[in-house]
N, C-alpha and C positions, 0 to 999 in steps of 0.2 A: 419644404422638402427636408426629409430626415436623412442625413448622411451617415456613413459608417462611424465617423468620429463622434457624432452626436449620440448615436446608439450606444457606443462604447462608454461615453461619459455618463449617460443615463443608467446603464447597466452597473457601472462601478459605483455610482452614487447610491444605489439601492442596496448594494451588498458590501459589507465591511471587508477590509483588506484581509483579515485572518481567514475568510472563507476561501480566498485564492491562494493562501500560503500553503506551500507543500514542504514537508520535511526535507532538509538537505542532508547529503551524505555526511555522517559524523556528528550531527547535532543530537541532542538528548532524545527527542522523539524518534528519530531514525534508529538510534541505538536500541531503544526499547522495542521497536518493531523487529529489528534484526535478531535480538535475543529470543523473541517469540517465534521467529522463523526457525532459528536453530533448534529450539525445543521441539517444534512440530516436525522438522526434518529428521531429528534423531529418533523420534517416536516412529516415524515412517520407516526408517532404515532398520530399526530393531525388528519390526515385523518382517521385513524382507530377509533379514538374517535367518529367520525361522523358516524360510522358504515359502512364505505366503505373501499375497498382495491384498492390502486392505484399501479398498476404493475410498472409504470415508477419510482415512488418514491422508491419502493422496490429494483429495480435494481440499482438505484443511491446509495441507502444505502449499498447494497452488495459491490458495487465498492469502496465506501469509507472504508468499513471494510477491504477489501483486501489490501488497501493502508497502513493499520495499521500493517500488518503482519511483525513481526520481528523475527529474529532467537533467 
């Protein structure tokens, strides 16, 4: 019989730890993602200042925001 613990042990054995690692608030990878988000956000706001809405920049900004998601 395969229990949850055994499934988890098998799953973690086949995937290395870095696969599960997520950037933490303030570490180097998170800061790189934050700077990318700020650049895309500024580009989006510049278009808004001209009185226009650019859907592609909105979606790019949303994607950059999702990259910042941490636990």
